[in-house]
Every structure is written in C-alpha cells, then in structure tokens.
C-alpha positions as CSV (number, residue, x, y, z in Angstrom):
1,M,1.7,-24.3,27.3
2,G,-1.3,-23.4,29.4
3,L,-4.6,-22.1,28.1
4,D,-4.0,-18.7,29.6
5,S,-1.0,-18.2,27.3
6,L,-2.8,-19.2,24.1
7,S,-3.3,-16.5,21.5
8,N,-4.9,-16.2,18.1
9,F,-3.8,-13.9,15.3
10,W,-6.3,-14.1,12.5
11,L,-5.6,-12.4,9.1
12,R,-8.4,-13.1,6.7
13,S,-8.7,-10.2,4.3
14,S,-6.5,-9.8,1.2
15,I,-5.4,-6.2,1.0
16,Y,-5.0,-4.4,-2.3
17,S,-3.5,-0.9,-1.8
18,G,-2.4,2.0,-4.0
19,S,-3.7,4.7,-6.3
20,N,-6.6,3.5,-8.4
21,S,-6.7,0.0,-6.7
22,R,-10.5,0.4,-6.9
23,S,-10.2,-0.6,-10.6
24,L,-9.6,-4.2,-9.5
25,I,-13.0,-4.6,-7.8
26,P,-15.0,-6.1,-10.7
27,G,-12.4,-8.7,-11.4
28,L,-12.0,-9.5,-7.7
29,F,-15.8,-10.0,-7.3
30,K,-15.8,-12.2,-10.4
31,G,-13.1,-14.4,-8.8
32,L,-15.2,-14.6,-5.7
33,G,-18.1,-15.9,-7.7
34,A,-20.3,-12.8,-7.2
35,K,-23.2,-12.0,-9.6
36,R,-25.5,-9.5,-7.9
37,I,-23.7,-6.9,-5.7
38,L,-25.3,-4.6,-3.2
39,L,-23.3,-1.4,-2.7
40,V,-23.5,-0.1,0.9
41,S,-22.5,3.5,1.6
42,D,-24.0,6.8,2.8
43,E,-25.5,9.9,1.2
44,G,-22.5,12.1,2.1
45,L,-20.2,9.9,0.1
46,K,-22.7,9.8,-2.8
47,N,-22.9,13.6,-2.8
48,A,-19.1,13.9,-2.6
49,G,-18.8,11.8,-5.8
50,V,-16.9,9.0,-4.0
51,V,-19.5,6.4,-4.7
52,K,-19.4,7.2,-8.4
53,K,-15.6,6.8,-8.5
54,V,-16.2,3.2,-7.4
55,T,-19.3,2.4,-9.4
56,E,-17.8,3.7,-12.7
57,V,-15.1,1.0,-12.6
58,F,-18.0,-1.4,-13.5
59,E,-18.7,0.6,-16.6
60,D,-15.5,-0.6,-18.4
61,P,-16.7,-2.1,-21.8
62,T,-13.9,-4.7,-21.7
63,L,-15.5,-6.4,-18.7
64,N,-18.2,-8.1,-20.8
65,A,-20.8,-9.9,-18.7
66,G,-19.7,-10.0,-15.1
67,P,-20.9,-9.2,-11.7
68,E,-23.2,-6.1,-11.5
69,I,-24.3,-3.7,-8.9
70,V,-28.0,-4.4,-8.5
71,G,-28.7,-1.8,-5.7
72,E,-27.3,0.9,-3.6
73,F,-28.1,1.2,0.1
74,L,-27.2,4.7,1.1
75,K,-29.1,5.1,4.4
76,V,-26.2,4.3,6.7
77,T,-26.3,6.5,9.8
78,Q,-23.5,7.5,12.3
79,D,-22.5,4.6,14.5
80,A,-24.3,2.0,12.3
81,G,-27.7,2.0,13.9
82,S,-29.6,-1.3,14.3
83,N,-32.7,0.0,12.5
84,C,-30.4,0.8,9.5
85,V,-29.0,-2.7,9.5
86,N,-32.5,-4.2,9.5
87,E,-33.5,-1.9,6.6
88,A,-30.4,-3.1,4.7
89,L,-31.3,-6.7,5.3
90,N,-34.7,-6.2,3.8
91,Y,-33.4,-4.3,0.8
92,A,-30.6,-6.9,0.1
93,R,-33.3,-9.7,0.0
94,E,-35.5,-7.5,-2.1
95,V,-32.8,-7.1,-4.8
96,Q,-31.6,-10.7,-4.4
97,A,-28.1,-9.6,-3.7
98,D,-25.5,-12.3,-3.3
99,A,-22.5,-10.1,-2.6
100,I,-21.7,-6.9,-0.6
101,L,-19.5,-3.9,-1.6
102,A,-18.9,-1.5,1.3
103,V,-17.7,2.0,0.4
104,G,-17.1,4.2,3.4
105,G,-15.8,4.6,6.9
106,G,-16.4,2.6,10.0
107,S,-20.2,3.0,10.2
108,V,-20.6,1.9,6.6
109,M,-18.3,-1.1,7.0
110,D,-19.9,-2.2,10.3
111,T,-23.4,-1.9,8.7
112,A,-22.1,-4.1,5.8
113,K,-20.6,-6.7,8.2
114,A,-23.8,-6.9,10.3
115,L,-25.7,-7.2,7.0
116,K,-23.5,-10.1,5.9
117,F,-24.0,-11.7,9.3
118,G,-27.8,-11.2,9.2
119,L,-28.1,-12.7,5.7
120,F,-26.0,-15.7,6.6
121,K,-27.9,-16.4,9.8
122,G,-31.4,-15.6,8.3
123,I,-31.9,-12.7,10.7
124,T,-34.5,-9.9,10.2
125,E,-34.0,-8.1,13.5
126,I,-30.3,-7.6,14.4
127,N,-30.9,-6.6,18.0
128,D,-32.4,-10.1,18.7
129,A,-29.2,-11.7,17.5
130,I,-27.2,-9.8,20.2
131,P,-29.4,-10.1,23.3
132,R,-26.7,-9.3,25.8
133,G,-25.0,-6.6,23.7
134,Y,-22.0,-8.8,22.9
135,L,-21.8,-11.8,20.7
136,Y,-18.5,-13.7,20.3
137,E,-18.1,-16.4,17.7
138,G,-14.6,-17.8,17.3
139,F,-13.5,-20.6,15.1
140,P,-14.7,-23.4,14.9
141,K,-18.2,-22.1,15.9
142,A,-17.8,-19.4,13.3
143,Q,-18.1,-20.8,9.8
144,P,-17.4,-19.2,6.4
145,M,-20.4,-17.1,5.3
146,N,-19.8,-17.6,1.6
147,I,-21.1,-14.1,0.7
148,P,-18.5,-12.3,-1.4
149,H,-17.6,-9.1,0.5
150,I,-15.2,-6.3,-0.5
151,S,-14.6,-3.2,1.5
152,V,-13.3,0.1,0.2
153,A,-12.0,2.4,2.9
154,T,-12.7,6.1,2.6
155,T,-11.3,7.0,6.0
156,A,-8.1,6.0,7.8
157,G,-9.3,5.3,11.3
158,T,-11.5,2.3,12.2
159,G,-9.6,-0.2,10.1
160,S,-13.1,-1.9,9.9
161,E,-12.3,-3.2,6.4
162,V,-10.1,-5.9,7.9
163,S,-11.5,-6.3,11.4
164,P,-13.7,-9.2,12.6
165,I,-15.7,-6.9,14.7
166,A,-19.0,-5.0,14.0
167,V,-20.1,-2.3,16.4
168,I,-23.8,-1.7,16.1
169,Y,-25.8,1.1,17.9
170,N,-28.9,-0.3,19.5
171,E,-31.3,2.7,19.4
172,D,-33.8,1.0,21.7
173,I,-31.5,0.8,24.8
174,K,-28.8,3.3,23.6
175,V,-25.9,0.9,23.8
176,K,-23.2,0.1,21.3
177,M,-23.4,-3.7,20.7
178,N,-20.5,-5.8,19.4
179,I,-20.5,-8.8,17.1
180,Y,-17.1,-10.6,16.9
181,N,-16.9,-13.4,14.3
182,V,-13.7,-14.2,12.5
183,Y,-15.5,-14.4,9.1
184,L,-17.0,-10.9,9.5
185,S,-14.0,-9.2,8.0
186,S,-14.0,-8.6,4.2
187,D,-12.7,-11.1,1.8
188,M,-10.8,-8.3,0.3
189,A,-10.0,-4.7,1.3
190,I,-9.2,-1.9,-1.1
191,L,-7.0,0.9,0.2
192,D,-7.1,3.5,-2.5
193,P,-5.7,6.8,-1.2
194,N,-7.4,8.8,-4.0
195,L,-10.7,8.1,-2.3
196,T,-9.6,9.8,0.9
197,V,-8.2,13.1,-0.4
198,G,-11.5,14.9,-0.1
199,L,-11.9,14.0,3.6
200,P,-12.1,17.3,5.6
201,A,-9.2,18.0,7.9
202,H,-11.1,17.6,11.2
203,I,-12.5,14.2,10.2
204,T,-9.0,13.2,9.0
205,A,-7.7,14.2,12.4
206,F,-10.2,12.3,14.6
207,T,-10.3,9.2,12.5
208,G,-6.5,9.1,12.7
209,A,-6.8,9.5,16.5
210,D,-9.0,6.4,16.5
211,A,-6.3,4.4,14.7
212,L,-3.7,5.7,17.2
213,T,-5.9,4.6,20.1
214,H,-6.3,1.1,18.6
215,A,-2.5,0.7,18.4
216,I,-1.8,2.0,22.0
217,E,-4.6,-0.1,23.5
218,A,-3.3,-3.2,21.6
219,I,0.3,-2.7,23.0
220,V,-0.8,-2.5,26.6
221,S,-3.3,-5.3,26.3
222,P,-2.8,-8.3,28.7
223,Q,-3.3,-10.4,25.5
224,A,-0.6,-8.7,23.5
225,T,2.1,-10.8,21.8
226,S,5.2,-10.1,19.8
227,V,3.1,-10.3,16.7
228,T,0.4,-7.8,17.8
229,D,3.2,-5.5,19.2
230,A,4.9,-5.5,15.8
231,Y,1.7,-4.3,14.1
232,A,0.8,-1.8,16.8
233,F,4.4,-0.4,17.1
234,Q,4.6,0.3,13.3
235,A,1.0,1.7,13.3
236,I,2.0,4.3,15.9
237,R,5.2,5.2,14.0
238,V,3.3,5.6,10.7
239,I,0.5,7.7,12.3
240,E,2.9,9.9,14.3
241,E,4.7,10.7,11.1
242,N,1.8,11.0,8.5
243,L,-1.3,12.1,10.3
244,P,-0.2,15.8,10.8
245,I,0.8,15.8,7.0
246,A,-2.6,14.4,5.9
247,V,-4.5,16.9,8.1
248,K,-2.5,19.9,6.8
249,D,-2.3,18.8,3.2
250,G,-5.3,16.5,2.4
251,M,-4.1,16.1,-1.2
252,N,-0.8,14.4,-0.1
253,I,-1.3,10.9,-1.6
254,E,1.7,9.4,0.2
255,A,0.5,10.5,3.6
256,R,-3.0,9.4,2.8
257,M,-1.7,6.0,1.7
258,E,0.4,5.6,4.8
259,M,-2.5,6.5,7.1
260,L,-4.6,3.8,5.4
261,H,-1.8,1.3,6.2
262,G,-1.5,2.6,9.7
263,S,-5.2,2.3,10.3
264,M,-5.2,-1.3,9.0
265,M,-2.2,-2.3,11.2
266,G,-3.7,-0.6,14.3
267,I,-7.0,-2.5,14.1
268,T,-5.2,-5.8,13.2
269,A,-3.2,-5.5,16.5
270,F,-6.3,-4.3,18.4
271,S,-8.7,-7.1,17.4
272,S,-6.1,-9.8,17.9
273,A,-5.1,-8.6,21.4
274,L,-8.6,-7.6,22.4
275,N,-8.8,-7.3,26.2
276,A,-8.4,-4.2,28.3
277,I,-9.7,-1.2,26.3
278,P,-10.7,1.5,28.8
279,I,-10.3,4.3,26.3
280,H,-12.7,2.7,23.9
281,N,-15.0,1.8,26.8
282,F,-15.4,5.5,27.6
283,A,-15.6,6.5,23.9
284,H,-18.4,3.9,23.3
285,A,-20.4,5.1,26.3
286,Y,-20.1,8.8,25.4
287,G,-20.8,8.0,21.8
288,A,-24.0,6.2,22.7
289,L,-25.2,8.9,25.2
290,F,-24.1,12.1,23.5
291,R,-23.7,11.0,19.8
292,I,-20.0,12.1,19.9
293,P,-18.1,10.8,16.8
294,H,-16.1,7.8,17.9
295,G,-12.7,9.0,16.8
296,L,-13.2,12.4,18.5
297,A,-14.2,10.7,21.7
298,N,-11.0,8.6,21.6
299,A,-8.9,11.7,20.9
300,V,-10.2,13.4,24.0
301,F,-10.1,10.4,26.3
302,L,-6.7,9.0,25.2
303,P,-4.3,11.2,27.3
304,V,-6.8,11.5,30.2
305,V,-7.3,7.8,30.6
306,M,-3.6,7.1,30.3
307,E,-3.0,9.6,33.1
308,S,-5.8,8.2,35.2
309,I,-4.8,4.5,35.0
310,P,-0.9,4.6,34.8
311,D,-0.4,1.1,36.0
312,L,-1.9,-0.2,32.7
313,Y,0.5,1.7,30.5
314,V,3.8,1.8,32.5
315,P,4.9,-1.8,31.7
316,K,5.0,-1.1,27.9
317,I,5.6,2.6,28.0
318,R,9.1,2.4,26.6
319,L,7.8,0.6,23.5
320,I,5.0,3.3,23.0
321,A,7.5,6.1,23.6
322,E,10.0,4.7,21.0
323,A,7.2,4.4,18.4
324,F,5.8,7.8,19.2
325,K,9.3,9.4,19.0
326,V,9.5,10.4,22.7
327,K,13.2,10.3,23.6
328,F,14.2,8.7,26.9
329,D,17.4,7.3,28.5
330,D,17.3,6.0,32.1
331,E,14.2,7.8,33.2
332,D,11.7,6.1,35.5
333,A,8.8,4.5,33.6
334,K,6.3,6.9,35.2
335,D,8.3,9.9,33.9
336,I,8.4,8.4,30.4
337,L,4.6,8.0,30.6
338,A,4.2,11.6,31.6
339,N,6.3,12.7,28.7
340,V,4.3,10.5,26.3
341,I,1.0,12.0,27.6
342,E,2.5,15.5,27.2
343,K,3.4,14.8,23.6
344,L,0.0,13.3,23.0
345,R,-1.7,16.4,24.2
346,F,0.5,18.6,21.9
347,F,-0.1,16.2,19.0
348,M,-3.9,16.3,19.4
349,S,-3.9,20.1,19.8
350,D,-1.7,20.5,16.7
351,L,-4.3,18.5,14.7
352,G,-7.0,20.9,15.8
353,L,-8.6,18.3,18.1
354,P,-10.3,19.4,21.4
355,S,-9.1,18.4,24.9
356,D,-12.6,18.2,26.3
357,F,-16.3,17.9,25.3
358,S,-17.2,21.6,25.6
359,D,-18.9,21.5,22.2
360,Y,-21.3,18.9,23.5
361,Q,-23.9,19.0,26.2
362,V,-22.1,16.5,28.4
363,S,-22.4,18.4,31.6
364,Q,-26.2,18.5,31.5
365,L,-26.5,14.8,32.1
366,D,-26.4,13.3,35.6
367,V,-23.0,11.8,36.2
368,E,-24.6,8.6,37.4
369,K,-25.9,7.9,33.9
370,I,-22.3,8.2,32.6
371,V,-21.1,5.8,35.3
372,K,-23.9,3.3,34.3
373,A,-23.1,3.7,30.6
374,V,-19.4,3.0,31.0
375,M,-20.1,0.1,33.3
376,K,-22.6,-1.6,31.0
377,D,-20.6,-1.2,27.8
378,P,-19.4,-4.7,26.7
379,A,-15.7,-3.5,27.0
380,A,-16.2,-3.2,30.8
381,A,-16.3,-7.0,31.1
382,N,-12.5,-7.4,30.6
383,F,-11.4,-4.2,32.4
384,P,-14.0,-3.1,34.9
385,M,-13.5,0.5,36.3
386,S,-14.8,1.8,39.7
387,A,-17.4,4.5,39.9
388,E,-14.8,6.8,41.4
389,L,-12.4,6.4,38.5
390,I,-15.2,6.9,36.0
391,K,-16.4,10.1,37.7
392,S,-12.8,11.4,37.9
393,V,-12.2,10.9,34.2
394,A,-15.7,12.3,33.4
395,S,-15.0,15.5,35.4
396,R,-11.8,16.1,33.4
397,V,-13.4,16.0,30.0
398,A,-16.3,18.3,31.0
399,P,-14.7,21.6,31.8
400,V,-17.8,23.2,33.2
401,G,-18.3,20.4,35.7
402,I,-21.0,17.7,35.7
403,N,-24.3,18.6,37.4
C-alpha cells in the first residue's frame, strides 16, 4: 500500500443526541474531571433564552458539589474573529477556567476550539500561531489537550461540534485562517433538537445548505474512501428529506433532530476526506471580503461551481444523484450532473435561498480582488483554480456584473 493511498478517519467526539440531552452536561463534565467551566456563546443566543436552557441544568439540587460555570463569554462575532479569540483567552485565564462549554453554531464552536488550542499552547495572540493562514497538526504531532470540552449545537450546518477544524477570521489581513488538529474536536457533542426549534427559517435554510455542501464536496474529494462516502451519502439523503420540513415547520422536532445528525455526518466525511473544496474556497473568500454568512455563500456557489468544474463531479455523480433522489437510468454522466444541478437550484429556491449575491455589494469590488482572495484562501492549495475560472464563477453570482 503506497503512501498516496493512505487515509485517516478520526472519530473523537462522543455524541449524545435527543430531546433534553443537554441535561446530561453536568454529569459528563464531572466524568471529564472539570471543575471550573467557561461557557462560550453569543449575545443573540443569550437573548433568545437558549443559553439559559443550558445553564439551568446546572441548577439541579441533586447535583451536589460538582463542576460549575464560572464565567460566560458572549462576545463571539460572525466568522469567529481573531480579536474575539484573544479576548476569550484573556477572560478564560482571568476566571481560571479549566473546561469549555460551547453553546452555539459554527462561529461559537470555532471560537471555543481556538480558545482550547490557545490555552493548551500558552498563546495570547492567535494570529501569531497561524502565520501562513493554515496550521495542520496531525497525530502524533497533535497531542491530547486535556481541557474538558463539550459542544452544544444550536444550528444544523457546520457540524463544528465534531470537526477537528477551526476557521478563524483574521481581521488584520481579511483572510479566514484554518487550524486543523485532531484534538480540537469536542470530547462530547450534545445534539438537542429542542435548542434549534427557535432558529429562523432563513438561517435554518442556509446552515442546512452548508451541511449539504460538506457532504457533496466530501464525496467528490480525491481523498474520499468507502467510509467517508457512507457518511456523505447518508448526510445528503437526510438533508434532502428533512431540510425543507425544518424550514417550513421549525417546531418539527424529528426534522430538527435529523438535520443535526445530517450536519454531523456531513462534516465528519468532509474533514476526513479533506482535499478539493472549490465551493468552500469561494465561500471563504466571499465571506472574508463581503461578510456574507458562510452557509449562504455555499448555497449560492454550490450549483454554479458544479456547473463550472464538471470534471470534478462527473466521476461520482451517480452516487450524489442517488442520495439526492435524482432518478437516472443509462444517461450519460454529464446529463445526470445537469439534472442534479437543476434539482439543486429548485431545492435552494424552494428553501427561500438566493441564486446570486444581489443583496450584497459584491459588484462594487474590483474583480481582481476577488481573484486574489480566492487564490490566497488556504483551500486553494489542494485545488488551485485559474483566474479565468474564478472570474467566470464570480460573474455568474453577481447579476449586475462586476466593475
């Protein structure tokens, strides 16, 4: 077996799922040896009452003396800014936290993961730890961080609660940086659908589109294996069936639960087959330049990039089509791809998602800046795209043309 055929499938997080699974958190932290827990979340979730639904499980009088929440860091910003991570590091040291409880979506969980990484490494400035914008630490270089860490997902999209990746926005150079370390993922992930029922329909839609993109990019990855395909295939099936229900009926607990599972499976496949991710490459670049929410960017780029780079998707298109319930018989693979893209467009439209960035001032920026941003994103290392291809894709997501 040559080195080029080696693969690694790393499952580190224990997953507890189901209604009210959050009630397990104090006992799980006790088992992990935690004493002083820092809760990481954001003001929106605090105001929506989601943070309280988690903290009140620590108020159970039967718990006796056990781990306690010694502070709440609620200043997490969209895209997990590096300044925010540095502030969290200072605060965690101030309250002498020895454990982390992340309650939120991708930005919160990525902030918590970067916080854990920074505490373990003794870092005060996270940007200095990622000088080239991408830091990869696989085993055995990566070592257990021994900081009890539980994540509670409040969206079904990034799957960050189980992934070994933290994406941090460097405000100084306006680039999304990546830390990959197999011990970054939570010790335990709580998938409690009751905490996601209040998520607005449009956020439910675009976070779900992020999960779908993870699964599709995992299947077509040059590093894909039968194991990652199994997770990605089932993620697509679950999302195709349940995302429209969750968007139209946010109180549907079963659909919310399935979406949390679909999101978790999508990122598990994605992070274990990580290689060619042109859709995420574009989404990262546009997110950094225009502050477009990551899931929304993926939703817009998904059909456009698949149409623009057909050779990447054709070899596995039958698997994608089967998972996405696109019927086919003996059609040519390119015809099946066209049918999948057509259904994707209808699927996104039905969810209320846009097909371009007309709501953002994308067309006001020089196209050369977009080309540079796409090319310097860390994802470009594995799958570089030509300036012509980038310009072509860019022109198709900016309906008024790019000046």
